[in-house]
MARLUMZA-562370 format. One line per 5 residues: number of its first residue (from 1); their letters; for each residue x, y negated, z negated of N, C-alpha, C. Coordinates in Angstrom, 2 decimals, m for minus. Layout:
<pts>
NUM = a = X:Y:Z:X:Y:Z:X:Y:Z; ...
</pts>
This chain:
<pts>
1 = meidd = m23.27:m40.15:m24.25:m22.66:m40.21:m25.56:m21.59:m41.29:m25.52; m21.79:m42.37:m26.26:m20.79:m43.43:m26.32:m20.00:m43.30:m27.61; m18.68:m43.20:m27.46:m17.80:m42.98:m28.60:m17.12:m44.28:m28.99; m17.06:m44.52:m30.28:m16.39:m45.71:m30.81:m14.88:m45.51:m30.71; m14.27:m46.13:m29.72:m12.82:m46.05:m29.52:m12.16:m47.40:m29.77
6 = hkcgw = m12.77:m48.26:m30.58:m12.29:m49.63:m30.68:m10.88:m49.74:m31.23; m10.45:m48.90:m32.17:m9.07:m49.01:m32.62:m8.53:m47.80:m33.37; m9.36:m46.87:m33.72:m8.91:m45.76:m34.55:m7.99:m44.82:m33.77; m6.92:m44.40:m34.42:m5.99:m43.45:m33.82:m6.46:m42.03:m34.00; m5.69:m41.11:m33.51:m6.01:m39.69:m33.59:m5.86:m39.17:m35.00
11 = satva = m6.70:m38.28:m35.40:m6.67:m37.71:m36.74:m5.70:m36.54:m36.80; m4.66:m36.67:m37.59:m3.70:m35.58:m37.74:m4.35:m34.37:m38.41; m5.25:m34.61:m39.35:m5.90:m33.51:m40.05:m6.73:m32.67:m39.09; m7.49:m33.32:m38.25:m8.34:m32.61:m37.32:m7.54:m32.09:m36.14; m6.57:m32.86:m35.68:m5.81:m32.51:m34.48:m5.13:m31.16:m34.59
16 = kdlpa = m4.63:m30.81:m35.76:m3.92:m29.54:m35.88:m4.85:m28.34:m35.75; m6.16:m28.55:m35.94:m7.12:m27.46:m35.86:m7.86:m27.40:m34.53; m7.64:m28.37:m33.66:m8.30:m28.40:m32.36:m7.26:m28.28:m31.25; m7.65:m27.72:m30.13:m6.72:m27.70:m28.99:m6.32:m29.13:m28.60; m5.14:m29.27:m28.05:m4.65:m30.58:m27.64:m5.65:m31.26:m26.71
21 = glrcv = m5.81:m32.55:m26.90:m6.68:m33.33:m26.03:m8.14:m33.33:m26.43; m8.47:m32.74:m27.58:m9.86:m32.71:m28.03:m9.98:m33.36:m29.40; m11.18:m33.82:m29.71:m11.46:m34.35:m31.03:m12.91:m34.07:m31.40; m13.21:m34.20:m32.66:m14.56:m33.93:m33.16:m15.23:m35.25:m33.52; m16.44:m35.45:m33.03:m17.18:m36.68:m33.31:m18.58:m36.36:m33.83
26 = racew = m19.16:m37.32:m34.53:m20.54:m37.22:m35.00:m21.23:m38.56:m34.77; m22.54:m38.53:m34.63:m23.31:m39.75:m34.46:m23.28:m40.55:m35.76; m23.11:m41.85:m35.65:m23.17:m42.72:m36.82:m24.62:m42.75:m37.30; m24.80:m42.52:m38.57:m26.15:m42.48:m39.14:m26.37:m43.57:m40.18; m25.62:m44.65:m40.07:m25.76:m45.78:m40.99:m27.14:m46.40:m40.75
31 = tdqpc = m27.94:m46.53:m41.80:m29.32:m46.99:m41.61:m29.44:m48.50:m41.49; m28.49:m49.24:m42.02:m28.50:m50.69:m41.93:m27.77:m51.07:m40.64; m28.43:m51.64:m39.69:m27.85:m52.01:m38.40:m27.35:m50.79:m37.62; m28.24:m49.89:m37.20:m27.80:m48.72:m36.43:m27.05:m49.13:m35.16; m25.98:m48.41:m34.85:m25.16:m48.78:m33.69:m25.30:m47.80:m32.54
36 = glyve = m25.71:m46.57:m32.81:m25.87:m45.58:m31.76:m24.56:m44.99:m31.24; m23.45:m45.24:m31.92:m22.15:m44.74:m31.47:m21.80:m43.42:m32.16; m20.86:m42.71:m31.55:m20.30:m41.50:m32.14:m18.92:m41.85:m32.69; m18.60:m41.30:m33.86:m17.38:m41.66:m34.57:m16.53:m40.41:m34.77; m15.21:m40.55:m34.58:m14.31:m39.42:m34.82:m14.34:m39.07:m36.30
41 = mnkkc = m14.33:m37.78:m36.58:m14.48:m37.30:m37.94:m13.18:m37.29:m38.74; m12.79:m38.43:m39.19:m11.76:m38.53:m40.22:m12.02:m39.81:m40.98; m11.59:m39.84:m42.23:m11.99:m40.94:m43.10:m11.52:m42.30:m42.61; m10.35:m42.37:m41.96:m9.87:m43.65:m41.47:m10.74:m44.17:m40.33; m11.08:m43.29:m39.40:m11.93:m43.71:m38.28:m13.32:m44.12:m38.76
46 = vadhl = m13.87:m43.38:m39.71:m15.18:m43.72:m40.24:m15.12:m45.07:m40.96; m14.10:m45.27:m41.78:m13.95:m46.54:m42.50:m13.76:m47.70:m41.52; m12.92:m47.50:m40.49:m12.72:m48.54:m39.47:m14.03:m48.85:m38.75; m14.77:m47.80:m38.41:m16.05:m47.98:m37.73:m17.03:m48.78:m38.59; m17.12:m48.41:m39.86:m18.05:m49.12:m40.75:m17.68:m50.59:m40.89
51 = lywhg = m16.40:m50.88:m40.93:m15.96:m52.27:m41.02:m16.23:m53.02:m39.72; m15.82:m52.44:m38.60:m15.91:m53.12:m37.31:m17.36:m53.31:m36.83; m18.16:m52.25:m36.92:m19.51:m52.30:m36.37:m20.59:m52.68:m37.38; m20.33:m52.43:m38.66:m21.37:m52.67:m39.67:m20.96:m53.70:m40.72; m19.72:m54.17:m40.65:m19.26:m55.19:m41.59:m19.11:m54.70:m43.02
56 = vhaep = m18.94:m53.40:m43.20:m18.88:m52.82:m44.54:m17.42:m52.62:m44.94; m17.06:m53.20:m46.07:m15.69:m53.07:m46.57:m15.72:m53.19:m48.08; m15.03:m52.28:m48.74:m14.91:m52.35:m50.19:m13.52:m52.87:m50.52; m13.47:m53.91:m51.31:m12.18:m54.43:m51.76:m11.50:m53.37:m52.63; m10.16:m53.37:m52.68:m9.47:m52.39:m53.52:m10.00:m52.43:m54.96
61 = gakah = m10.35:m51.27:m55.46:m10.87:m51.16:m56.82:m12.37:m51.40:m56.92; m12.99:m51.88:m55.86:m14.43:m52.13:m55.87:m15.16:m50.98:m55.20; m16.45:m50.93:m55.40:m17.27:m49.89:m54.78:m18.21:m50.50:m53.75; m18.48:m49.74:m52.71:m19.42:m50.17:m51.67:m20.61:m49.21:m51.69; m21.78:m49.74:m51.41:m22.99:m48.93:m51.41:m23.13:m48.19:m50.08
66 = ckfkg = m23.35:m46.90:m50.14:m23.56:m46.09:m48.94:m24.98:m46.31:m48.44; m25.12:m46.55:m47.15:m26.45:m46.79:m46.59:m26.88:m45.69:m45.62; m26.39:m44.48:m45.86:m26.94:m43.35:m45.14:m28.30:m43.05:m45.76; m29.23:m42.59:m44.95:m30.60:m42.38:m45.40:m30.65:m41.54:m46.68; m31.27:m42.12:m47.70:m31.48:m41.41:m48.95:m30.28:m41.30:m49.86
71 = cpdsv = m29.17:m41.94:m49.53:m27.97:m41.82:m50.37:m27.93:m42.94:m51.40; m27.91:m42.59:m52.68:m27.88:m43.61:m53.72:m26.46:m43.99:m54.16; m25.44:m43.42:m53.54:m24.08:m43.56:m54.04:m23.43:m44.91:m53.73; m22.64:m45.35:m54.69:m21.71:m46.46:m54.49:m20.33:m45.85:m54.73; m19.44:m46.01:m53.76:m18.16:m45.32:m53.82:m17.01:m46.25:m53.46
76 = aslgr = m15.81:m45.87:m53.89:m14.62:m46.66:m53.59:m14.12:m46.38:m52.18; m14.31:m45.17:m51.68:m13.85:m44.82:m50.34:m15.02:m44.34:m49.50; m15.62:m45.27:m48.76:m16.77:m44.89:m47.93:m16.37:m43.91:m46.83; m15.18:m44.09:m46.26:m14.73:m43.18:m45.21:m14.68:m41.75:m45.69; m14.08:m41.54:m46.86:m13.99:m40.20:m47.42:m15.38:m39.69:m47.81
81 = hvttv = m16.18:m40.54:m48.41:m17.53:m40.17:m48.83:m18.37:m39.71:m47.63; m18.36:m40.49:m46.56:m19.17:m40.16:m45.39:m18.70:m38.86:m44.75; m17.39:m38.69:m44.58:m16.91:m37.47:m43.92:m17.16:m36.22:m44.76; m17.05:m36.31:m46.07:m17.23:m35.11:m46.89:m18.67:m34.86:m47.31; m19.43:m35.90:m47.61:m20.81:m35.72:m48.09:m21.82:m35.67:m46.95
86 = hyamc = m21.77:m36.64:m46.07:m22.79:m36.73:m45.03:m22.46:m35.95:m43.76; m21.19:m35.82:m43.44:m20.82:m35.12:m42.22:m20.32:m33.71:m42.50; m20.41:m33.26:m43.72:m20.10:m31.88:m44.10:m18.72:m31.44:m43.65; m17.76:m32.35:m43.68:m16.38:m31.96:m43.39:m15.82:m31.37:m44.67; m15.24:m30.21:m44.58:m14.75:m29.57:m45.80:m13.48:m28.78:m45.51
91 = skcdy = m12.89:m28.30:m46.57:m11.70:m27.45:m46.46:m12.07:m26.08:m47.01; m11.47:m25.06:m46.41:m11.83:m23.69:m46.77:m10.59:m22.91:m47.19; m10.72:m22.19:m48.30:m9.64:m21.31:m48.76:m9.50:m20.17:m47.75; m8.32:m20.01:m47.22:m8.06:m18.98:m46.21:m8.06:m17.58:m46.82; m8.04:m17.48:m48.13:m7.94:m16.19:m48.80:m9.29:m15.64:m49.25
96 = cgeef = m10.13:m16.49:m49.85:m11.42:m16.00:m50.36:m12.61:m16.58:m49.61; m12.38:m17.61:m48.79:m13.46:m18.18:m47.99:m14.27:m19.26:m48.67; m13.96:m19.57:m49.92:m14.71:m20.61:m50.62:m14.44:m21.97:m49.97; m15.50:m22.79:m49.87:m15.37:m24.11:m49.24:m15.37:m25.21:m50.29; m14.61:m26.26:m50.00:m14.48:m27.40:m50.90:m14.62:m28.68:m50.09
101 = srsda = m15.14:m29.72:m50.72:m15.35:m30.97:m49.99:m14.04:m31.69:m49.69; m12.99:m31.39:m50.44:m11.71:m32.07:m50.22:m10.55:m31.08:m50.26; m9.50:m31.39:m49.49:m8.35:m30.49:m49.43:m7.60:m30.42:m50.75; m7.60:m31.50:m51.53:m6.90:m31.45:m52.82:m7.61:m30.49:m53.79; m8.91:m30.30:m53.61:m9.64:m29.35:m54.44:m9.22:m27.92:m54.10
106 = varhy = m8.94:m27.65:m52.83:m8.46:m26.32:m52.43:m7.09:m26.07:m53.05; m6.24:m27.08:m53.04:m4.90:m26.93:m53.63:m5.01:m26.55:m55.11; m5.93:m27.17:m55.83:m6.13:m26.81:m57.24:m6.71:m25.40:m57.34; m7.61:m25.07:m56.43:m8.26:m23.75:m56.42:m7.23:m22.64:m56.24; m6.23:m22.86:m55.39:m5.21:m21.84:m55.11:m4.55:m21.33:m56.38
111 = kgces = m4.39:m22.19:m57.37:m3.70:m21.80:m58.60:m4.42:m20.69:m59.35; m5.75:m20.64:m59.25:m6.49:m19.62:m59.97:m7.23:m18.63:m59.10; m7.07:m18.73:m57.79:m7.80:m17.86:m56.86:m7.25:m16.43:m56.94; m8.12:m15.50:m57.28:m7.70:m14.10:m57.40:m7.20:m13.54:m56.07; m7.80:m13.98:m54.97:m7.37:m13.50:m53.65:m5.96:m13.99:m53.32
116 = vqsar = m5.64:m15.21:m53.72:m4.28:m15.73:m53.52:m3.30:m14.94:m54.37; m3.67:m14.70:m55.62:m2.78:m13.95:m56.52:m2.54:m12.54:m55.99; m3.58:m11.92:m55.47:m3.46:m10.57:m54.92:m2.54:m10.57:m53.69; m2.72:m11.55:m52.81:m1.88:m11.65:m51.61:m0.43:m11.90:m51.99; m0.23:m12.74:m52.99:1.13:m13.05:m53.47:1.79:m11.79:m54.03
121 = ksagd = 1.03:m11.02:m54.78:1.57:m9.80:m55.39:1.91:m8.77:m54.31; 1.04:m8.63:m53.31:1.27:m7.66:m52.23:2.47:m8.02:m51.37; 2.62:m9.31:m51.08:3.69:m9.75:m50.18:5.04:m9.90:m50.87; 5.01:m10.10:m52.16:6.26:m10.26:m52.90:7.01:m11.51:m52.47; 8.31:m11.35:m52.19:9.16:m12.49:m51.85:8.83:m13.11:m50.50
126 = tfklq = 8.11:m12.39:m49.67:7.80:m12.91:m48.33:6.51:m13.74:m48.30; 5.86:m13.88:m49.45:4.58:m14.60:m49.49:4.77:m16.08:m49.16; 3.90:m16.55:m48.28:3.87:m17.98:m47.94:2.42:m18.42:m47.99; 2.12:m19.38:m48.82:0.76:m19.87:m48.99:0.26:m20.50:m47.70; m0.88:m20.02:m47.22:m1.48:m20.56:m46.00:m2.22:m21.86:m46.33
131 = pakti = m2.09:m22.86:m45.48:m2.82:m24.11:m45.74:m4.32:m23.91:m45.57; m5.08:m24.74:m46.25:m6.54:m24.67:m46.14:m6.95:m25.05:m44.72; m8.01:m24.44:m44.25:m8.55:m24.79:m42.93:m9.56:m25.91:m43.09; m9.51:m26.86:m42.18:m10.49:m27.94:m42.18:m11.68:m27.51:m41.33; m12.86:m27.61:m41.91:m14.08:m27.24:m41.21:m14.85:m28.52:m40.92
136 = ihgyi = m15.17:m28.72:m39.65:m15.85:m29.94:m39.24:m17.06:m29.55:m38.42; m18.17:m30.18:m38.71:m19.39:m29.94:m37.95:m19.63:m31.17:m37.09; m19.59:m30.99:m35.79:m19.79:m32.12:m34.88:m19.62:m31.68:m33.45; m19.47:m32.65:m32.57:m19.27:m32.39:m31.15:m17.79:m32.43:m30.84; m17.31:m31.49:m30.06:m15.92:m31.48:m29.62:m15.88:m32.15:m28.25
141 = vpaqg = m15.11:m33.22:m28.15:m15.05:m34.01:m26.91:m13.59:m34.29:m26.56; m13.32:m34.66:m25.30:m11.94:m35.01:m24.94:m11.48:m36.25:m25.70; m10.23:m36.24:m26.11:m9.65:m37.41:m26.78:m9.45:m38.51:m25.76; m9.41:m39.74:m26.23:m9.19:m40.87:m25.35:m7.86:m40.70:m24.64; m7.86:m40.82:m23.34:m6.64:m40.70:m22.55:m6.25:m39.27:m22.23
146 = ak = m7.02:m38.28:m22.71:m6.70:m36.87:m22.43:m7.05:m36.54:m20.99; m6.27:m35.65:m20.41:m6.52:m35.26:m19.02:m6.95:m33.83:m18.94
</pts>
């Protein structure tokens, strides 16, 4: 398994959910110029990988065509698109278990979630909203430089 470590840093989003020294990677499935590398699952690493290995870059305000098999989408953020649509990275409500493709969608969901309202009512003044859990499907491997 060869991992693309060309320049991407550690993902803070993923790092908080994994034990220290580990990261989650997935095989790059870009159909135009396959590279055979594994990429860390966060939008910055995916975007950096697509630029460095596949020459794909969307100018600010422009859209880039996704070249994953069977994907007709043109999007402004390929990194976010690939991690949420193709790599099934999602956020999960810790109260009701519903999954969302993006963490900001969970934040909006919390406002109307009956399970959140029930927990808030039960806890009273001591209630503290739990952050959404990030769910990632991939291989867990040692981080670069981890011992």
